[in-house]
C-alpha positions as YAML, in Angstrom:
chain: A
units: angstrom
residues:
- id: 1
  name: MET
  ca: [33.41, 61.09, -14.01]
- id: 2
  name: PRO
  ca: [32.00, 63.12, -16.90]
- id: 3
  name: ILE
  ca: [28.46, 63.54, -15.60]
- id: 4
  name: HIS
  ca: [26.71, 66.90, -15.89]
- id: 5
  name: GLU
  ca: [24.76, 67.74, -12.75]
- id: 6
  name: LYS
  ca: [21.93, 70.21, -13.21]
- id: 7
  name: SER
  ca: [21.80, 70.34, -9.41]
- id: 8
  name: LEU
  ca: [25.17, 72.08, -9.40]
- id: 9
  name: ILE
  ca: [23.59, 75.10, -11.14]
- id: 10
  name: ARG
  ca: [22.48, 77.10, -8.14]
- id: 11
  name: PRO
  ca: [19.12, 78.90, -8.47]
- id: 12
  name: GLU
  ca: [20.62, 82.10, -7.07]
- id: 13
  name: ASN
  ca: [23.15, 82.13, -9.93]
- id: 14
  name: LEU
  ca: [20.52, 82.03, -12.66]
- id: 15
  name: VAL
  ca: [19.71, 85.28, -14.42]
- id: 16
  name: THR
  ca: [16.37, 85.35, -16.23]
- id: 17
  name: HIS
  ca: [14.29, 88.12, -17.80]
- id: 18
  name: GLU
  ca: [10.51, 88.24, -17.77]
- id: 19
  name: ARG
  ca: [10.61, 90.82, -20.53]
- id: 20
  name: LEU
  ca: [13.68, 91.44, -22.68]
- id: 21
  name: VAL
  ca: [13.88, 92.66, -26.28]
- id: 22
  name: LEU
  ca: [17.27, 92.88, -28.02]
- id: 23
  name: GLU
  ca: [17.47, 94.59, -31.41]
- id: 24
  name: GLY
  ca: [13.81, 94.05, -31.97]
- id: 25
  name: VAL
  ca: [13.91, 90.37, -31.00]
- id: 26
  name: ASP
  ca: [11.91, 89.21, -27.96]
- id: 27
  name: VAL
  ca: [14.25, 87.01, -25.90]
- id: 28
  name: SER
  ca: [12.04, 86.89, -22.81]
- id: 29
  name: GLY
  ca: [11.65, 83.66, -20.88]
- id: 30
  name: ASP
  ca: [13.85, 80.86, -19.65]
- id: 31
  name: TRP
  ca: [15.47, 80.07, -22.97]
- id: 32
  name: SER
  ca: [17.60, 83.21, -22.61]
- id: 33
  name: THR
  ca: [18.78, 82.26, -19.10]
- id: 34
  name: PHE
  ca: [22.33, 83.15, -18.19]
- id: 35
  name: ILE
  ca: [24.40, 81.46, -15.50]
- id: 36
  name: GLU
  ca: [26.67, 83.62, -13.42]
- id: 37
  name: PRO
  ca: [30.19, 82.17, -13.12]
- id: 38
  name: ARG
  ca: [31.25, 80.75, -9.77]
- id: 39
  name: VAL
  ca: [34.44, 79.40, -8.27]
- id: 40
  name: VAL
  ca: [34.71, 76.40, -5.97]
- id: 41
  name: THR
  ca: [36.81, 77.79, -3.14]
- id: 42
  name: ASP
  ca: [36.90, 74.88, -0.72]
- id: 43
  name: TYR
  ca: [37.55, 71.85, -2.93]
- id: 44
  name: ASN
  ca: [38.67, 68.95, -0.72]
- id: 45
  name: GLU
  ca: [40.81, 66.52, -2.67]
- id: 46
  name: ASN
  ca: [40.87, 64.17, 0.34]
- id: 47
  name: LEU
  ca: [37.09, 64.00, 0.77]
- id: 48
  name: GLN
  ca: [36.67, 60.56, -0.81]
- id: 49
  name: ASP
  ca: [39.56, 59.09, 1.20]
- id: 50
  name: GLU
  ca: [38.23, 60.59, 4.44]
- id: 51
  name: ILE
  ca: [34.75, 59.13, 4.06]
- id: 52
  name: ALA
  ca: [36.15, 55.82, 2.75]
- id: 53
  name: ALA
  ca: [38.14, 55.55, 5.99]
- id: 54
  name: LEU
  ca: [34.94, 55.47, 8.05]
- id: 55
  name: PRO
  ca: [32.76, 52.37, 8.62]
- id: 56
  name: GLY
  ca: [30.45, 51.89, 5.64]
- id: 57
  name: GLY
  ca: [32.40, 54.01, 3.18]
- id: 58
  name: GLU
  ca: [35.04, 51.43, 2.23]
- id: 59
  name: PHE
  ca: [33.65, 50.66, -1.24]
- id: 60
  name: LEU
  ca: [32.76, 54.21, -2.25]
- id: 61
  name: HIS
  ca: [35.27, 54.05, -5.12]
- id: 62
  name: ARG
  ca: [33.25, 51.33, -6.89]
- id: 63
  name: CYS
  ca: [30.33, 53.63, -7.74]
- id: 64
  name: TRP
  ca: [29.71, 54.13, -11.46]
- id: 65
  name: GLN
  ca: [26.75, 56.48, -10.99]
- id: 66
  name: CYS
  ca: [24.02, 54.22, -12.40]
- id: 67
  name: GLY
  ca: [21.42, 55.73, -10.03]
- id: 68
  name: SER
  ca: [20.03, 52.40, -8.77]
- id: 69
  name: CYS
  ca: [20.45, 53.52, -5.16]
- id: 70
  name: THR
  ca: [18.41, 56.69, -5.53]
- id: 71
  name: ASN
  ca: [15.79, 54.91, -7.65]
- id: 72
  name: ALA
  ca: [15.28, 52.32, -4.90]
- id: 73
  name: CYS
  ca: [15.51, 54.78, -1.99]
- id: 74
  name: THR
  ca: [12.56, 54.87, 0.40]
- id: 75
  name: VAL
  ca: [13.28, 58.43, 1.52]
- id: 76
  name: ASN
  ca: [13.79, 59.72, -2.04]
- id: 77
  name: ALA
  ca: [10.25, 58.56, -2.88]
- id: 78
  name: ILE
  ca: [9.01, 61.09, -0.29]
- id: 79
  name: ASN
  ca: [11.72, 63.75, -0.53]
- id: 80
  name: PRO
  ca: [13.36, 64.05, -3.99]
- id: 81
  name: ASP
  ca: [16.15, 66.15, -2.45]
- id: 82
  name: PHE
  ca: [17.42, 63.02, -0.68]
- id: 83
  name: ASN
  ca: [19.73, 61.72, -3.40]
- id: 84
  name: PRO
  ca: [22.45, 59.18, -2.47]
- id: 85
  name: ARG
  ca: [23.78, 58.95, -6.03]
- id: 86
  name: TYR
  ca: [24.28, 62.72, -6.18]
- id: 87
  name: TRP
  ca: [26.05, 62.86, -2.82]
- id: 88
  name: ILE
  ca: [28.39, 60.03, -3.76]
- id: 89
  name: TYR
  ca: [29.13, 61.97, -6.95]
- id: 90
  name: LEU
  ca: [30.02, 65.06, -4.90]
- id: 91
  name: VAL
  ca: [32.19, 63.09, -2.50]
- id: 92
  name: ARG
  ca: [34.19, 61.51, -5.30]
- id: 93
  name: LEU
  ca: [34.76, 64.90, -6.90]
- id: 94
  name: GLY
  ca: [35.77, 66.45, -3.58]
- id: 95
  name: MET
  ca: [33.02, 69.07, -3.78]
- id: 96
  name: GLU
  ca: [32.68, 69.63, -0.06]
- id: 97
  name: GLU
  ca: [30.90, 72.97, -0.36]
- id: 98
  name: GLU
  ca: [28.10, 71.43, -2.41]
- id: 99
  name: LEU
  ca: [27.82, 68.44, -0.07]
- id: 100
  name: LEU
  ca: [27.41, 70.71, 2.94]
- id: 101
  name: ARG
  ca: [24.38, 72.35, 1.35]
- id: 102
  name: ASP
  ca: [22.50, 69.11, 2.10]
- id: 103
  name: LYS
  ca: [24.01, 68.37, 5.51]
- id: 104
  name: ASP
  ca: [20.65, 68.63, 7.25]
- id: 105
  name: ILE
  ca: [18.95, 65.95, 5.13]
- id: 106
  name: ILE
  ca: [21.75, 63.38, 4.74]
- id: 107
  name: TRP
  ca: [20.74, 62.19, 8.22]
- id: 108
  name: GLN
  ca: [17.28, 61.17, 6.98]
- id: 109
  name: CYS
  ca: [18.49, 57.74, 5.83]
- id: 110
  name: VAL
  ca: [16.27, 55.10, 7.48]
- id: 111
  name: SER
  ca: [18.64, 52.15, 6.83]
- id: 112
  name: CYS
  ca: [16.05, 50.17, 4.88]
- id: 113
  name: HIS
  ca: [18.95, 48.79, 2.75]
- id: 114
  name: LYS
  ca: [16.92, 48.89, -0.48]
- id: 115
  name: CYS
  ca: [19.77, 50.85, -2.07]
- id: 116
  name: THR
  ca: [22.28, 48.24, -0.97]
- id: 117
  name: TYR
  ca: [20.25, 45.41, -2.50]
- id: 118
  name: ALA
  ca: [19.80, 47.35, -5.75]
- id: 119
  name: CYS
  ca: [23.45, 48.39, -6.16]
- id: 120
  name: PRO
  ca: [25.15, 46.35, -8.93]
- id: 121
  name: ARG
  ca: [28.63, 47.29, -7.72]
- id: 122
  name: ASP
  ca: [28.33, 46.42, -4.00]
- id: 123
  name: VAL
  ca: [29.06, 50.02, -3.05]
- id: 124
  name: ASN
  ca: [26.85, 49.69, 0.05]
- id: 125
  name: PRO
  ca: [25.18, 53.12, -0.42]
- id: 126
  name: GLU
  ca: [23.46, 52.85, 2.97]
- id: 127
  name: GLY
  ca: [26.87, 52.51, 4.58]
- id: 128
  name: VAL
  ca: [28.16, 55.48, 2.61]
- id: 129
  name: MET
  ca: [25.27, 57.59, 3.90]
- id: 130
  name: LYS
  ca: [26.09, 56.59, 7.47]
- id: 131
  name: ALA
  ca: [29.81, 57.25, 6.89]
- id: 132
  name: THR
  ca: [29.00, 60.67, 5.42]
- id: 133
  name: ALA
  ca: [26.79, 61.54, 8.39]
- id: 134
  name: HIS
  ca: [29.56, 60.39, 10.75]
- id: 135
  name: TRP
  ca: [32.07, 62.50, 8.80]
- id: 136
  name: LEU
  ca: [29.85, 65.55, 9.31]
- id: 137
  name: GLU
  ca: [29.74, 64.77, 13.04]
- id: 138
  name: LEU
  ca: [33.49, 64.31, 13.39]
- id: 139
  name: LYS
  ca: [34.19, 67.51, 11.48]
- id: 140
  name: GLY
  ca: [31.78, 69.46, 13.68]
- id: 141
  name: LEU
  ca: [29.76, 70.48, 10.63]
- id: 142
  name: THR
  ca: [26.35, 69.52, 11.98]
- id: 143
  name: GLU
  ca: [24.53, 69.95, 15.25]
- id: 144
  name: ARG
  ca: [24.10, 67.03, 17.62]
- id: 145
  name: LYS
  ca: [20.78, 65.52, 16.58]
- id: 146
  name: PRO
  ca: [18.35, 63.85, 19.04]
- id: 147
  name: SER
  ca: [19.11, 60.52, 17.34]
- id: 148
  name: MET
  ca: [22.79, 60.96, 18.18]
- id: 149
  name: LEU
  ca: [21.98, 61.70, 21.82]
- id: 150
  name: PHE
  ca: [19.72, 58.64, 22.00]
- id: 151
  name: ASP
  ca: [22.51, 56.46, 20.58]
- id: 152
  name: GLU
  ca: [24.89, 57.80, 23.24]
- id: 153
  name: VAL
  ca: [22.47, 57.08, 26.08]
- id: 154
  name: PHE
  ca: [21.65, 53.61, 24.75]
- id: 155
  name: SER
  ca: [25.29, 52.67, 24.13]
- id: 156
  name: GLU
  ca: [26.49, 53.97, 27.48]
- id: 157
  name: GLN
  ca: [23.96, 51.81, 29.30]
- id: 158
  name: VAL
  ca: [25.09, 48.72, 27.37]
- id: 159
  name: PHE
  ca: [28.75, 49.51, 28.04]
- id: 160
  name: ALA
  ca: [28.12, 50.05, 31.73]
- id: 161
  name: THR
  ca: [25.81, 47.16, 32.59]
- id: 162
  name: GLY
  ca: [25.46, 44.80, 29.63]
- id: 163
  name: LYS
  ca: [21.69, 45.26, 29.93]
- id: 164
  name: ILE
  ca: [19.03, 47.66, 28.67]
- id: 165
  name: GLU
  ca: [16.50, 49.13, 31.07]
- id: 166
  name: ASP
  ca: [14.02, 51.02, 28.88]
- id: 167
  name: GLY
  ca: [12.80, 53.37, 31.56]
- id: 168
  name: ARG
  ca: [16.32, 54.55, 32.36]
- id: 169
  name: VAL
  ca: [17.10, 55.04, 28.66]
- id: 170
  name: LEU
  ca: [14.00, 57.20, 28.22]
- id: 171
  name: ARG
  ca: [14.68, 59.25, 31.34]
- id: 172
  name: GLN
  ca: [18.28, 59.98, 30.36]
- id: 173
  name: PHE
  ca: [17.33, 60.74, 26.76]
- id: 174
  name: PHE
  ca: [14.59, 63.16, 27.80]
- id: 175
  name: ALA
  ca: [17.00, 64.84, 30.23]
- id: 176
  name: LYS
  ca: [19.62, 65.31, 27.49]
- id: 177
  name: THR
  ca: [17.12, 66.71, 25.01]
- id: 178
  name: GLY
  ca: [15.29, 68.91, 27.54]
- id: 179
  name: GLN
  ca: [11.99, 67.08, 27.20]
- id: 180
  name: SER
  ca: [9.43, 66.54, 29.93]
- id: 181
  name: LEU
  ca: [9.12, 63.01, 31.24]
- id: 182
  name: PHE
  ca: [5.36, 63.46, 31.62]
- id: 183
  name: GLN
  ca: [4.38, 63.38, 27.95]
- id: 184
  name: ASP
  ca: [0.83, 62.36, 27.09]
- id: 185
  name: TRP
  ca: [1.81, 59.32, 25.03]
- id: 186
  name: LEU
  ca: [4.20, 58.09, 27.71]
- id: 187
  name: VAL
  ca: [1.69, 58.56, 30.53]
- id: 188
  name: ALA
  ca: [-0.90, 56.63, 28.48]
- id: 189
  name: LEU
  ca: [1.62, 53.85, 27.84]
- id: 190
  name: VAL
  ca: [2.53, 53.50, 31.50]
- id: 191
  name: ARG
  ca: [-1.13, 53.40, 32.53]
- id: 192
  name: SER
  ca: [-1.75, 50.69, 29.98]
- id: 193
  name: PHE
  ca: [1.14, 48.65, 31.40]
- id: 194
  name: VAL
  ca: [-0.09, 49.08, 34.95]
- id: 195
  name: ARG
  ca: [-3.52, 47.76, 33.99]
- id: 196
  name: ARG
  ca: [-2.35, 44.81, 31.90]
- id: 197
  name: LEU
  ca: [1.02, 43.57, 33.15]
- id: 198
  name: PRO
  ca: [1.19, 40.97, 35.95]
- id: 199
  name: LEU
  ca: [2.14, 42.34, 39.36]
- id: 200
  name: GLY
  ca: [5.29, 40.21, 39.50]
- id: 201
  name: LEU
  ca: [6.59, 41.58, 36.21]
- id: 202
  name: MET
  ca: [5.81, 45.14, 37.31]
- id: 203
  name: MET
  ca: [7.83, 44.59, 40.47]
- id: 204
  name: ARG
  ca: [10.81, 43.24, 38.50]
- id: 205
  name: LEU
  ca: [10.67, 46.25, 36.16]
- id: 206
  name: GLY
  ca: [10.61, 48.59, 39.14]
- id: 207
  name: PHE
  ca: [13.52, 46.76, 40.75]
- id: 208
  name: ALA
  ca: [15.56, 47.07, 37.55]
- id: 209
  name: GLY
  ca: [14.84, 50.78, 37.33]
- id: 210
  name: VAL
  ca: [16.03, 51.41, 40.89]
- id: 211
  name: PHE
  ca: [18.98, 49.03, 41.33]
- id: 212
  name: ARG
  ca: [20.36, 48.93, 37.77]
- id: 213
  name: PRO
  ca: [21.26, 45.23, 37.50]
- id: 214
  name: ARG
  ca: [24.36, 44.16, 35.57]
- id: 215
  name: THR
  ca: [25.23, 41.16, 33.46]
- id: 216
  name: LYS
  ca: [27.26, 38.74, 35.55]
- id: 217
  name: GLY
  ca: [31.02, 39.19, 35.08]
- id: 218
  name: TRP
  ca: [30.47, 42.23, 32.88]
- id: 219
  name: ALA
  ca: [33.37, 44.35, 34.14]
- id: 220
  name: ARG
  ca: [36.00, 42.82, 31.82]
- id: 221
  name: SER
  ca: [33.66, 42.91, 28.83]
- id: 222
  name: SER
  ca: [32.80, 46.54, 29.53]
- id: 223
  name: ALA
  ca: [36.47, 47.50, 29.69]
- id: 224
  name: ALA
  ca: [37.22, 45.66, 26.42]
- id: 225
  name: ILE
  ca: [34.32, 47.36, 24.62]
- id: 226
  name: ARG
  ca: [35.35, 50.81, 25.83]
- id: 227
  name: ASP
  ca: [38.96, 50.21, 24.75]
- id: 228
  name: HIS
  ca: [37.81, 49.09, 21.30]
- id: 229
  name: VAL
  ca: [35.52, 52.12, 20.88]
- id: 230
  name: ALA
  ca: [38.30, 54.49, 21.97]
- id: 231
  name: GLU
  ca: [40.78, 52.90, 19.55]
- id: 232
  name: ARG
  ca: [38.31, 53.04, 16.68]
- id: 233
  name: ARG
  ca: [37.47, 56.68, 17.29]
- id: 234
  name: ALA
  ca: [41.15, 57.56, 17.47]
- id: 235
  name: GLU
  ca: [41.73, 55.83, 14.11]
- id: 236
  name: GLU
  ca: [38.84, 57.72, 12.54]
- id: 237
  name: ARG
  ca: [40.09, 61.08, 13.79]
- id: 238
  name: ARG
  ca: [43.58, 60.34, 12.49]
- id: 239
  name: ALA
  ca: [42.14, 59.41, 9.07]
- id: 240
  name: LEU
  ca: [40.42, 62.79, 8.93]
- id: 241
  name: GLY
  ca: [43.49, 64.68, 10.14]
- id: 242
  name: LEU
  ca: [41.78, 65.66, 13.39]
- id: 243
  name: PRO
  ca: [43.54, 65.97, 16.76]
- id: 244
  name: ALA
  ca: [43.14, 63.16, 19.26]
- id: 245
  name: GLY
  ca: [40.25, 63.40, 21.68]
- id: 246
  name: GLY
  ca: [37.25, 65.53, 20.83]
- id: 247
  name: PRO
  ca: [33.75, 65.70, 22.30]
- id: 248
  name: GLU
  ca: [32.69, 62.35, 20.86]
- id: 249
  name: ALA
  ca: [35.80, 60.43, 21.95]
...
């Protein structure tokens, strides 16, 4: 993959001189810039295989670095540092250290799928971004984001009851993230509901919040879903060479 990446030249390794004269010749300015040598100390030759083993990363090997994904990216239009093409490039080269420099913005993918539609090689860049974010999570290389906690609360309620009760989801999410339940926007929303929703519907919503209804015959489905999730997580951890179990298992 003979592609020169200017991004790999770290700013802290550039040596410039505002004023420099050598043997009577003024060599001030950027044209005389020197780059300090560096050594990649944590090259991961298995990085591509690890991310390809996760959901969404299966076709990572097809990428030919045309840049269509980044050109179509909704987030890149706002934040130029969000660069799917560049990250796929790093993954394929095994440059884990460079990839980790952007670990806090890889999560910004909004799953608009514009990159996927634009990709001429069916790489599924959106899936690769999700697989990369999941890889960071499994490796313990990123903190547990609020979005991750919300997904856990939402999924657990589906697994347990086969239904979604929005009030319970919000309460549990706020509890996990240390947020107050009495936020101005939420209070205003509830007041609006109280004024506009029919009394019968309000009573059913209240009943659902207190008694936590379940989908009929859900026990067997719940057990099957939990078994599948556990098996999938175990497979993913094995693919990454991680021990069984873990906080997310």
